[in-house]
N, C-alpha and C positions, 0 to 999 in steps of 0.2 A: 485597494485592489488586492485580491488574495494571491498568495504564492501557491501554485499548484504543483504537488509532488506525486509522482506515480511510484508505487512500490511494485516492482515487476520482476518476474523470473518465469521462464517457460516451463520450469520443472515444478512439480507439486511437492509438498512436504518439506518446505524450506523455511517455515515460520513466516511466510509472507503476510498472511492474515493476522497472525499474532503481532508481527512488527507494526503493521498498519494500525491496529487497535491501540497498542501501547504507546506508539509515538503520538498518535492523535490525542489520546487521553492525557499524556504528559504535557503536550502543548496546551490543552484545555485547562489543566491544573495550574499552569503558569499564567492563566488569565487570557489566553488567546481564543478567539472565536474560530472553531474548527468544524469543517464539514467533511465527513467520510463518504466516499462513493464506492459501493459494492458492485464491482463489474464481473463477479464470478457467479455463474448459475448455481453453484453449490450453496450460495448464500451464507458461507461460513462467517463472514464479518457481521452480517445481519444477526445471525444467531448468537454470536459472541457478545453482541451489544445488548442482548436480552430481548430481542424481538422474534416473533414467530412469523416467518415469511408469508404464510398463507393467511395471516390475519391482518396484514397491513393493507390499506386501501390502494395506495399507488406505489410503484417501485420504479427502478431504473428503466424497466421495459417501457413504461409510459412516457419516458423522455425520448427513448430511441426509436420507437415505432413511428410510422408515417403520420398517423392521427395523434400526435403527441399532446400530452397534458403540459400545462405550464410547470416549469421545474419547481417553482415555489410550493406547489401542491404535493410534490413528491418528497419533500424534505421533512424528516421526523426529528423532533428534538428528543434527545435521550435524557429522560427526566432525572435519572439517578447520577448523571455526570454533568455538572454545570459547564456551559460553553460548548458542549459537544452535540452535533447533529449528524444525521446519516440519510443518504438516499439508499434505501434497502434494495436487495435483489430477490430473485425468485427463480425457480427451475425453468419457468417459461423463457428465460433469457437465452437458453440453449437453442430453442426453436427460432427465436427472433433473429439470431445470428445469421441464419440462412437468408432471411429477408434483407438484412443489411447489405449483403453482397451485391444486390442489384440496385442499390441506391446511388445516386450521384454524390460525389464528395463524401462518401460514406465514412472516411476516417475522421471527419471533423464534426460529426453530429454531436458528440458529447461536448466538445470544445465550445460549440455555438451555444449550447444550453447553459453551460457553466458561466459563460460571459454575462448572462443575465443576473447572476447572483453573486459574482465574485466580490462586489463591493460590500456584501453583507458578512463576509468572513475574512479572517486573517490568513487562514490556511485551508486548502482543500487537498485531502489526501485520498488518492485513488488506489484501491486494492484491485490490481489487474488479475485476470484469470491465469491458471497455470499452463498456458499454451500461447504460441505466437499467432493469435487469431485476430479477426477484425475487431473484436472487443478490446484486446490488448492494444491494437493500433489506435483505437479511439482514446484509450487512457494516455498513451504516449503522445498522441497528437495534441492533447489538451495540456500537457505538463510543461512546467518550466524546468523541473529537475526530476531526476530518477534516482531512487535508492534501490539497490539490488541485494536482497537476502540470498545467501548461497550456503548450502550445506558444505561442511568441511570434508568432502570426499572427492576422489579423483574425477569421477564422471560429472559431478556437479560443477567442478572447476572447469573441466573441458567444455561444458555447455555454455559457459559465459561468452565464448567467442561468437556463437550464433546470435546471442542476445545483443552483444555489442554491435554486430553487423546490422541487425534490424534497427537498433536505435540510430545508427549512423544514417541508414536509408531514410528514416523518419526525419532526421535533421536536414538532410539534403533536399528532400522532396515535399515535406509536409509542414514541418515545424522547426524552423531554423534556430529557435531559442533554446531548444531542449539540450540538457547536459546531464551526464551521470556525475553525481556528487560524491557517491560512496557506495561501498559494499559492506553488508553486515555478514560476518562469518557466523553461521548459525549451527546449532546442535553440536557445538564443539565439545570434545571429550579429551581432556588433557592427558589422560593415561594411554591414549591410543596413538601410536607412532604416526600412522597415516594422517590423522587429524592435525598433528603438529606440523607435518611436512606440507600439507595443503594450506594451512594457515600461513606458513612462512612464504609459500608461493603467492598467495593472495596479497600479503603485505608487501611483497617485492614488485608486484605488477599492478596493484589497484590501491585505491585509497580506502583502507579498512576503517570504518567509522564506529564499528561496534563488534564485540565478540560475545555472542549469546551461547552460554554453556547449556548443554542438555540437562534439564532439571525438571522435577515433578511440578514445581510451582507454576511453570508456564501453562499447564493445563488446568490448574485449580482456579476456581472462581468463575469458570465459563458458564456454569448453571445460574450464577447470580448476575451475569452480564458485567462482571467486573474485571478489568485488566490487572496484570501483575503490578503495574506502577501504583495502583491504588490499594490492592489487597495485601501485597507483600512489598511495601515501598522500600524496605531496607535490604532486600535481596540483591544479589549481584546483577540479576537480569533487569530488575527495576532501575538500578543505578545506570546501567548501560543505556536503556531507553530514555531515561531522563537526561542523560548526557547528550544523546543524539538530538533530543528536543532543543537543548541549549544551542547546539551547533546550528540547527535550522533557524532559530531566532536570531542568532548572531551572523548567519550566512558565512560561517567559518567552520569548515569541515575538517577538523584536526582532532583526533582522539587523544585524550589524556591517558597515559600509561598508568596513572595512579588509581584508576577505577578498580 
């Protein structure tokens, strides 16, 4: 039975998709069977994995709509990364979101679908969209654990309170098993005083499981569908994501300061 992890933040530009792809690939590299779920209508995770959204036959929309397809038909194996598969997204997801609002038990549609394939994977990693929408609710309602990437600036730090409140509501009313296991401090710049101050605040109030520095390598390889952990495996960013994958496997979310 797969462990389901949602990567969530209502703010965009916080390396959410980058973190999803790299953590998933790192787990796959360690021999784990991993399914990524792209819940963002921008389809950034789908594109990052080397797929063209308009060319895939079925997407996450086909799982969420009323006349749904079997989830098995919507899973695509990523050929250039062993053990890694994806349920892709497409721009149509933004339109479908309105339809979901009128459905009964709408928060649990994704969870019910994933229950049909969770025996086929060790981990299912959900890339939630950058807003607290019904799509994000579906991701959180399906998840056992949540990882929150957050940019090391003041506004992003303040925004964590709203996300925490939403996750607590999900825990109380929809999914009692859900828990936040850690925060990834993203786009960190050591030479900027505010970044240092916000990182210190995050470390005092949350469980910081990774610190991802702002670096050009994070964007490289996207045209090849390759994550940093594969293309630049010796970089600090890759080491952080590989370490997070080890935490997930061990279910022990404590960051080593030696990275």
